[in-house]
C-alpha positions in Angstrom: -24.1 13.8 -1.5 -21.8 14.1 1.4 -23.5 17.6 2.3 -26.4 16.5 1.8 -26.2 13.7 4.1 -24.8 16.4 6.6 -27.8 18.6 6.4 -30.3 15.8 6.6 -28.4 14.4 9.8 -28.8 18.2 11.2 -32.3 18.4 10.6 -32.8 15.2 13.0 -34.5 15.9 16.4 -33.0 17.0 19.8 -29.1 16.8 20.7 -29.0 13.7 18.8 -29.4 15.0 15.4 -27.0 17.9 16.3 -24.2 14.9 16.4 -25.1 13.4 13.9 -24.6 16.2 12.0 -21.4 17.5 13.1 -20.2 13.4 12.9 -21.4 13.8 9.0 -19.9 17.1 8.5 -16.1 15.9 10.0 -16.8 13.0 7.5 -17.0 15.1 4.4 -14.4 17.5 5.6 -12.1 14.9 6.5 -12.8 13.0 3.1 -12.3 16.1 1.2 -9.4 16.4 2.7 -7.9 13.4 2.2 -9.2 12.0 -1.2 -11.0 14.2 -3.4 -11.9 11.1 -5.6 -13.9 9.6 -2.4 -17.5 9.4 -2.4 -20.1 8.6 0.5 -22.8 7.2 -1.5 -23.5 5.4 -4.7 -20.0 3.5 -6.6 -17.0 4.0 -4.7 -13.6 5.3 -6.1 -10.5 5.3 -5.0 -7.6 7.7 -3.8 -5.3 8.4 -7.5 -1.8 8.7 -6.0 1.1 8.9 -8.6 3.5 5.7 -7.6 6.7 8.7 -8.7 6.2 10.7 -5.6 7.3 8.2 -3.7 11.0 6.9 -5.7 12.8 10.7 -6.7 16.3 12.5 -5.5 17.4 15.8 -5.9 19.2 17.0 -8.6 19.9 21.1 -8.7 17.6 22.9 -11.5 18.7 24.9 -14.0 20.7 28.2 -13.1 21.1 26.5 -9.6 18.8 28.7 -8.0 16.5 25.6 -6.4 16.4 22.1 -6.5 14.0 19.6 -7.6 13.5 16.4 -7.8 14.5 13.6 -10.3 15.4 10.4 -11.3 18.2 7.8 -11.6 19.7 7.8 -15.9 16.7 6.3 -17.5 17.6 2.6 -19.2 15.4 1.6 -22.2 14.9 -1.5 -20.9 11.4 -3.7 -21.5 11.9 -6.6 -18.7 12.6 -3.8 -16.3 9.1 -4.5 -14.2 7.6 -7.9 -15.1 3.8 -8.1 -14.4 2.3 -12.0 -13.8 -1.2 -12.7 -13.2 -1.3 -15.9 -11.9 -4.0 -19.0 -12.5 -5.4 -21.7 -11.2 -5.7 -21.9 -7.6 -3.8 -18.6 -7.5 -5.9 -16.4 -9.7 -6.7 -13.0 -8.4 -2.5 -12.9 -7.0 -0.6 -10.4 -9.2 3.2 -10.7 -9.2 5.1 -7.7 -9.9 8.3 -8.2 -10.2 11.4 -6.0 -10.2 14.6 -7.0 -12.9 17.5 -4.1 -12.9 20.2 -6.7 -12.3 22.5 -4.5 -14.1 21.3 -1.7 -11.6 21.3 -3.2 -8.7 17.0 -2.3 -8.8 18.0 1.1 -8.4 15.1 3.9 -9.5 15.1 4.6 -12.9 12.9 7.4 -14.9 11.7 4.1 -17.3 11.2 2.1 -14.5 8.9 4.7 -12.9 6.9 5.1 -15.9 6.2 1.6 -16.0 5.4 1.2 -12.2 2.7 3.9 -13.2 1.7 2.2 -16.0 1.1 -0.8 -14.2 -0.6 0.3 -10.8 -2.9 2.6 -13.1 -4.3 -0.5 -14.8 -4.2 -2.7 -11.5 -6.1 -0.2 -9.9 -8.8 -0.5 -12.8 -9.3 -4.5 -12.4 -11.6 -5.6 -10.4 -10.5 -9.2 -10.8 -7.3 -8.3 -8.9 -7.3 -9.3 -5.1 -4.0 -9.0 -4.0 -0.2 -7.5 -5.2 3.2 -9.3 -4.4 6.3 -6.7 -4.8 9.1 -8.2 -5.2 12.9 -8.3 -6.8 13.5 -11.0 -9.7 17.5 -10.0 -8.9 18.5 -13.0 -6.4 19.0 -11.2 -3.3 18.1 -8.0 -4.2 14.8 -5.9 -3.1 13.8 -3.0 -4.8 4.3 -0.4 -4.0 2.1 2.1 -4.5 -1.4 3.4 -3.5 -3.2 0.8 -4.7 -6.9 -0.2 -3.2 -6.1 -3.9 -2.8 -4.1 -5.5 -0.6 0.2 -5.3 -1.5 2.7 -7.3 0.4 6.2 -6.8 -0.2 8.2 -9.9 -0.2 12.5 -8.7 1.1 14.2 -11.3 0.0 17.7 -10.0 0.0 18.8 -6.4 0.0 16.1 -3.1 0.7 18.4 -0.2 1.3 17.3 3.9 0.9 14.8 3.4 -2.3 14.6 -0.4 -2.1 13.2 -0.2 2.0 11.1 3.2 0.8 9.1 0.4 -1.8 8.6 -1.7 1.1 7.4 0.8 3.0 4.5 1.4 1.0 2.9 -2.0 0.9 0.6 -2.5 3.5 2.6 -5.6 4.7 6.1 -6.7 4.6 7.6 -10.0 5.1 11.3 -11.0 4.9 14.1 -13.9 5.0 16.1 -13.3 8.1 19.4 -12.8 5.7 17.4 -9.7 3.9 19.3 -6.5 5.1 16.9 -3.5 5.4 17.6 0.0 6.5 17.4 4.2 5.6 21.1 4.9 4.8 20.7 8.2 2.9 22.3 9.8 5.8 25.8 8.3 4.9 25.4 10.4 1.6 24.5 13.3 3.7 21.0 13.7 2.2 17.8 11.8 4.2 15.4 9.8 2.8 13.3 11.0 0.1 10.4 8.0 -0.9 8.1 8.7 2.2 10.9 7.3 4.5 10.7 10.0 6.6 7.1 9.6 7.0 6.1 5.9 6.7 9.2 4.7 8.6 7.6 6.3 12.2 4.3 5.4 11.1 4.9 1.3 11.3 8.0 1.5 14.0 6.8 4.6 16.4 8.7 8.2 15.8 11.5 7.7 18.6 12.9 4.6 16.9 12.5 5.6 13.2 14.7 8.6 13.9 17.3 6.2 15.6 17.4 4.1 12.3 17.7 7.0 10.0 20.0 9.0 12.0 22.2 6.4 12.5 21.9 4.8 8.9 21.3 1.2 11.0 20.9 -2.1 8.6 18.7 -4.8 10.2 18.5 -8.1 9.6 15.3 -9.9 9.6 15.0 -10.4 12.8 16.1 -7.4 13.5 13.2 -5.9 11.6 11.1 -8.3 12.6 11.7 -7.4 16.6 11.4 -3.5 16.0 7.8 -4.4 14.0 9.2 -3.5 10.6 8.1 -6.4 9.1 5.1 -8.9 9.9 6.9 -11.9 9.6 10.7 -13.4 9.2 11.7 -17.1 7.1 14.9 -18.5 7.2 16.4 -18.5 3.7 15.6 -21.5 1.3 17.9 -22.9 -0.9 15.8 -21.2 -4.0 16.5 -17.9 -2.6 12.5 -17.2 -2.3 11.5 -18.0 1.3 10.1 -14.5 1.3 7.9 -15.0 -1.7 6.7 -18.3 -1.0 5.5 -16.4 2.6 4.0 -13.8 0.8 2.0 -16.4 -1.8 0.9 -18.0 1.3 -0.9 -14.7 2.8 -1.9 -13.9 -0.9 -3.8 -17.2 -0.7 -5.7 -16.3 2.6 -6.8 -12.8 1.2 -8.1 -14.7 -2.1 -11.6 -15.8 -0.5 -12.8 -13.1 1.4 -15.1 -10.5 -0.5 -13.0 -7.9 -3.1 -14.9 -5.3 -2.6 -14.8 -5.4 1.6 -11.5 -5.6 1.0 -10.7 -2.3 -0.9 -13.0 -0.7 1.4 -11.5 -2.1 4.7 -7.8 -1.3 3.0 -9.8 2.6 2.5 -11.1 2.9 5.9 -7.8 1.5 7.7 -5.7 3.8 5.5 -7.8 7.1 5.7 -8.6 6.8 9.9 -4.9 6.4 10.8 -4.9 10.0 9.6 -7.1 11.4 11.9 -8.4 11.1 15.1 -10.6 8.2 16.9 -14.0 9.8 16.1 -13.2 11.0 12.5 -11.9 7.5 12.2 -15.1 6.2 13.5 -17.3 7.8 10.8 -15.0 7.4 8.3 -15.5 3.0 9.3 -19.3 3.3 9.5 -19.5 5.5 6.3 -16.8 2.7 4.3 -19.0 0.4 6.1 -22.1 1.5 4.3 -20.7 1.2 1.4 -20.5 -2.5 1.5 -24.3 -3.0 2.6 -26.1 -2.2 -1.7 -23.3 -4.8 -2.7 -24.1 -8.7 -4.5 -20.9 -9.4 -2.9 -22.6 -9.3 0.7 -25.9 -10.9 -0.6 -24.0 -13.6 -2.1 -22.3 -14.2 1.0 -25.3 -14.7 3.5 -26.7 -16.9 0.4 -23.7 -19.2 0.9 -23.5 -18.9 4.6 -27.6 -20.0 4.8 -26.4 -22.8 2.2 -23.2 -23.8 3.8 -21.2 -23.6 0.8 -18.1 -21.3 -0.5 -19.5 -17.7 -1.3 -18.8 -16.8 -5.0 -17.9 -13.3 -4.9 -17.8 -11.0 -8.4 -16.3 -7.6 -6.3 -20.0 -6.1 -7.3 
């Protein structure tokens, strides 16, 4: 479909046709490189990324000749991950609660498998509008590439892999008493769950290097000052100030068109990986995905009738 669009644009008369042809070919090549599952027309899909790729550690391979990725020790506990679908005025918000108190929420093989299964289920659930990732262990935080907005609520410690999980979310909020840092260099290793890639993208290369080289730990105020988090709150007596703020943000997202939210996230994520010209072409292609939707027509009708739109994600 993308190739056909490129050919049609190239056939347009004059210089405009040449420019349109080049842009279409650029978008087609970009989409093929960044997201094999993405299509420019018809039903749209999102890239499929294995959640296990961002939460691994290094272990010696058999024979000692090479190294391979591995996990922490496995613990068979069904309640390590709690998935809660909120109801009533919060319908559409899903809370992923990590609950490994005995291991300070360190990542196990079992937890990774459960996260992977939960992510796959949430990806295909059109009723899900926003996902909050939080710790159910007081004082500790420790989502994946989901098509809907994700918010990390950091109410306690988020060190090493915990911060890397938070960096995988779209938005991060934290209590002022929270502690965050990529501290792996203290153990003579480096962040292996995406930290060396996502932290520079979040706060800039120079500062990310400084924090990783020094294994520095930041509190909520310092993290906000460097742009690591979007909001910082004074901790409350219940110890869930960040979660409450995340819930407020999720409620703000709920009224918006669900297809538009997913496509906007896709456009931002993929556009940030390419040059501006290609990014604008990706935006144009994503915008086109919203035009034939029932939600768009509902939005126009609701505006005309001066009422709240009733979007269905179609």
